[in-house]
C-alpha positions in Angstrom: -24.5 10.7 24.2 -23.2 10.2 20.7 -20.7 13.0 19.7 -20.2 14.1 16.2 -16.6 13.9 14.9 -15.4 17.2 13.6 -11.8 17.0 12.6 -10.2 20.5 12.6 -6.5 19.7 12.8 -5.0 17.0 10.6 -1.4 15.7 10.5 -0.1 13.9 7.4 3.1 11.8 7.7 4.6 11.2 4.3 3.3 14.5 2.9 5.9 15.0 0.2 4.7 12.0 -1.8 2.0 11.8 -4.4 -0.8 10.6 -2.2 0.1 12.5 0.9 0.7 15.8 -0.9 -2.5 15.2 -3.0 -4.6 14.7 0.2 -3.0 17.8 1.8 -4.0 19.8 -1.4 -7.6 18.4 -1.3 -8.0 19.3 2.4 -6.4 22.7 2.0 -9.2 23.7 -0.5 -12.1 22.3 1.6 -12.5 25.2 4.0 -13.4 22.7 6.7 -10.0 22.4 8.5 -8.1 24.9 10.6 -4.6 23.5 10.3 -2.9 20.8 8.2 0.5 19.7 9.6 2.9 18.3 7.0 5.7 15.9 7.9 8.3 14.2 5.8 12.0 13.5 5.6 12.1 15.7 2.5 11.4 19.0 4.2 12.5 21.1 1.2 9.9 19.4 -0.9 7.2 20.0 1.7 8.2 23.7 1.9 7.7 23.9 -1.9 4.4 22.0 -1.7 3.2 24.4 1.0 4.1 27.5 -1.1 2.2 26.0 -4.1 -0.8 25.0 -2.0 -1.1 28.3 -0.3 -1.2 30.0 -3.7 -3.7 27.5 -5.0 -5.9 28.4 -2.0 -5.9 32.0 -3.2 -6.9 31.0 -6.6 -9.8 28.9 -5.1 -10.7 31.6 -2.7 -10.5 29.1 0.2 -7.8 30.2 2.6 -9.1 28.9 6.0 -6.7 26.0 6.4 -3.2 26.9 7.7 -0.4 24.7 6.2 2.3 24.0 8.7 5.6 22.3 7.7 7.5 20.6 10.5 10.6 18.3 10.6 9.5 14.7 11.2 11.6 14.5 14.4 9.4 17.2 15.9 6.2 15.4 15.5 6.3 13.8 19.0 6.4 17.4 20.5 3.2 18.6 18.8 -0.2 19.1 20.4 -2.3 16.1 19.5 -4.6 16.5 16.4 -8.0 15.2 15.4 -6.8 13.0 12.6 -3.4 11.5 11.8 -2.8 10.2 8.3 0.0 7.7 7.6 0.9 8.1 3.9 4.6 7.3 3.9 5.6 4.5 1.6 8.6 2.8 0.0 8.7 3.2 -3.9 6.4 0.7 -5.7 8.2 -1.9 -7.9 6.8 -2.8 -11.3 6.4 -6.5 -10.7 5.4 -6.3 -7.0 2.2 -7.1 -5.3 0.3 -5.3 -2.5 1.7 -8.0 -0.2 5.2 -7.4 -1.4 4.9 -3.8 -0.1 3.9 -5.1 3.3 7.3 -5.9 4.8 8.9 -2.7 3.6 6.1 -0.4 4.5 5.7 -2.1 7.9 9.3 -1.0 8.5 8.4 2.6 7.7 5.3 2.3 10.0 7.5 1.0 12.8 9.8 4.0 12.4 7.1 6.6 12.6 4.8 4.9 15.1 6.0 7.0 18.0 5.1 10.1 16.0 1.7 8.7 15.1 0.9 7.8 18.7 2.0 11.3 20.0 0.0 13.1 17.3 -3.1 11.0 17.9 -3.0 11.5 21.7 -5.8 10.2 23.7 -8.7 10.8 21.2 -7.4 11.3 17.7 -8.3 9.0 14.8 -5.6 7.4 12.5 -6.1 6.8 8.8 -3.8 4.5 7.0 -3.3 5.4 3.3 -0.2 3.3 2.7 -0.7 -0.1 1.1 -1.8 -2.6 2.2 -3.9 -0.3 4.3 -6.1 -2.9 6.1 -3.2 -5.1 7.2 -1.1 -2.1 8.2 -4.0 -0.7 10.3 -4.0 -4.0 12.3 -0.2 -3.9 12.5 -0.4 -0.4 14.0 -2.9 -1.6 16.6 -0.4 -4.3 17.6 2.5 -1.9 17.6 1.0 0.9 19.6 -1.3 1.6 22.5 -3.9 3.2 20.3 -7.3 1.7 20.6 -7.8 -0.4 17.4 -11.2 1.2 16.9 -9.5 4.6 16.4 -7.5 3.3 13.5 -9.0 2.8 10.0 -7.7 2.1 6.5 -8.6 3.8 3.3 -10.3 1.3 1.0 -12.6 3.3 -1.3 -10.7 2.6 -4.4 -12.0 -1.1 -4.6 -15.5 0.2 -4.8 -14.6 2.8 -7.4 -12.9 0.1 -9.6 -15.8 -2.2 -9.2 -18.1 0.5 -10.2 -16.0 1.3 -13.3 -15.9 -2.4 -14.3 -19.7 -2.6 -14.1 -20.0 0.6 -16.2 -17.7 -0.9 -18.8 -19.7 -4.2 -19.0 -23.1 -2.4 -19.2 -21.8 0.5 -21.3 -23.4 3.1 -19.0 -22.2 6.2 -17.2 -20.5 5.0 -13.9 -22.3 7.8 -12.0 -25.6 5.9 -12.5 -24.3 2.9 -10.6 -24.1 2.4 -6.8 -21.7 -0.4 -6.0 -19.7 -1.5 -3.0 -16.7 -3.7 -2.2 -16.0 -4.9 1.3 -13.7 -7.5 2.8 -10.0 -7.3 2.0 -8.2 -4.7 -0.1 -6.9 -6.8 -3.1 -7.4 -10.5 -3.8 -9.8 -11.0 -0.9 -12.2 -8.3 -1.8 -15.9 -9.1 -1.5 -18.1 -7.5 -4.2 -21.6 -6.7 -2.8 -23.6 -8.1 -5.7 -26.8 -8.1 -3.7 -26.7 -4.3 -3.2 -26.0 -3.2 -6.8 -28.1 -0.3 -8.0 -28.6 1.3 -11.4 -30.4 4.6 -11.3 -31.4 3.8 -7.8 -33.1 0.5 -8.7 -31.8 -3.0 -7.9 -29.5 -4.3 -10.6 -29.5 -8.0 -11.5 -26.6 -9.4 -13.5 -26.1 -12.8 -15.2 -23.4 -15.2 -14.1 -21.4 -14.4 -17.2 -21.6 -10.7 -16.6 -20.5 -11.1 -13.0 -17.6 -13.2 -14.0 -16.4 -10.6 -16.6 -16.9 -7.8 -14.1 -15.1 -9.6 -11.4 -12.1 -10.4 -13.6 -11.9 -6.8 -14.7 -12.0 -5.4 -11.2 -9.5 -7.9 -9.8 -7.2 -7.3 -12.8 -6.8 -3.6 -12.1 -3.5 -3.9 -10.1 -1.9 -6.2 -12.8 -2.9 -3.8 -15.6 -1.6 -0.8 -13.6 1.7 -2.6 -12.8 2.2 -3.6 -16.4 2.3 0.1 -17.3 5.3 0.6 -15.0 4.2 4.1 -14.1 6.5 4.2 -11.0 3.7 5.7 -8.9 0.5 4.9 -7.1 -3.0 6.4 -8.0 -2.2 10.0 -7.3 -5.6 11.5 -8.2 -8.1 8.9 -7.1 -6.6 8.2 -3.7 -6.2 11.8 -2.5 -9.7 12.8 -3.7 -11.2 9.5 -2.4 -9.5 9.8 1.0 -10.7 13.5 1.3 -14.2 12.2 0.4 -13.9 9.5 3.1 -12.9 12.0 5.8 -15.7 14.4 4.9 -18.2 11.5 4.8 -17.2 10.2 8.2 -17.4 13.8 9.6 -20.9 14.1 8.1 -22.0 10.8 9.8 -22.3 9.1 6.4 -21.4 5.4 6.3 -18.2 5.0 4.4 -16.3 1.9 3.3 -13.1 1.7 5.4 -11.0 -1.0 6.9 -12.5 -1.0 10.4 -11.7 -3.1 13.5 -13.8 -6.2 14.1 -13.3 -9.5 15.9 -14.3 -12.9 14.6 -16.0 -15.7 16.5 -12.7 -16.9 17.9 -11.8 -13.4 19.1 -9.2 -12.7 16.5 -9.2 -9.0 15.5 -8.4 -7.4 12.2 -9.3 -4.3 10.1 -11.7 -5.4 7.4 -13.4 -3.2 4.9 -17.1 -2.5 5.9 -19.4 0.4 5.9 -18.6 2.4 9.1 -19.3 5.5 11.0 -17.7 7.5 13.8 -19.3 7.0 17.2 -18.0 8.5 20.4 -14.4 8.7 19.2 -14.3 5.3 17.5 -14.8 4.1 13.9 -17.4 1.3 14.1 -19.1 -0.9 11.5 -22.7 -0.4 10.7 -25.1 -3.4 10.9 -24.4 -5.9 8.2 -27.9 -6.1 6.9 -26.7 -4.8 3.5 -24.9 -8.1 2.9 -26.5 -11.5 2.0 -25.4 -14.7 3.8 -22.7 -15.6 1.2 -21.3 -12.1 1.4 -21.2 -12.2 5.1 -19.4 -15.5 5.1 -16.9 -14.1 2.6 -16.2 -11.1 4.9 -15.6 -13.5 7.8 -13.0 -15.3 5.6 -11.4 -12.0 4.6 -11.2 -11.0 8.3 -9.5 -14.2 9.3 -7.0 -13.9 6.4 -6.3 -10.3 7.3 -5.7 -11.2 11.0 -3.3 -14.0 9.9 -1.4 -11.6 7.5 -0.9 -9.0 10.2 0.2 -11.7 12.7 2.7 -13.1 10.3 4.0 -9.7 9.3 4.6 -8.9 12.9 6.6 -12.1 13.4 8.7 -11.5 10.4 9.8 -8.1 11.5 10.6 -8.7 15.2 
């Protein structure tokens, strides 16, 4: 019998940073969670965050969630939770790429993997927020004994940026657009042109429009890096990740980096619409993709498997 996933206890590793703290804040105000465990090397910052968030809960009138700050080295001794979030990251560099973060952030992941495994226990899910989320999700599957289907990566931002690019091209409110990106987070992303909707109706675009939109969406990271903000997307990602968690709990298909195997049996975490079924995050049927989009997803899966394999070899 299919069981509904109802996360009540969530642990966030890397909770002093912009995205980790932002997610903790979003979850603390949702009134859907019993306890949020916060871990980071900067325990003093976490204590300050917790004070601030508890007072924000009073302002919002939503005080159900208990915020618990613990030293990172005590994570392995905690009772397993329903969801573990890996949000720890090395600082972003202005001229870096998502791939450039991989080696450093994989080192961070290796360091906290025992804590992730202990907190996830036998049935908890694990969400990767740290970039590149899809590759790191597969790396965690290789590093640990956690079932790869219990690990997923946050990848909603690609769909959001695709939606924004379409809205700019058409000069319409982005809330009128339904748009989805699957495949790889970054250069290997696969825009689902066949599924575009405007006001709920199918949206057809010219080749020139598609080219401009594609260039706009794929150019997001370069434009962001050129600004040299010294941070990641601290509002979109926390809100989007909270929305992803809530959507999965409500049995709503959400775009996440989910485990799948290709025809040769190679596995990787590739962004697809997915749901939680019996304790695993599984992709929905791919009938929302046309043949070209499915082929592009297969290429992305193979590329992601290769990146995860090469990253593992580099750090052994």
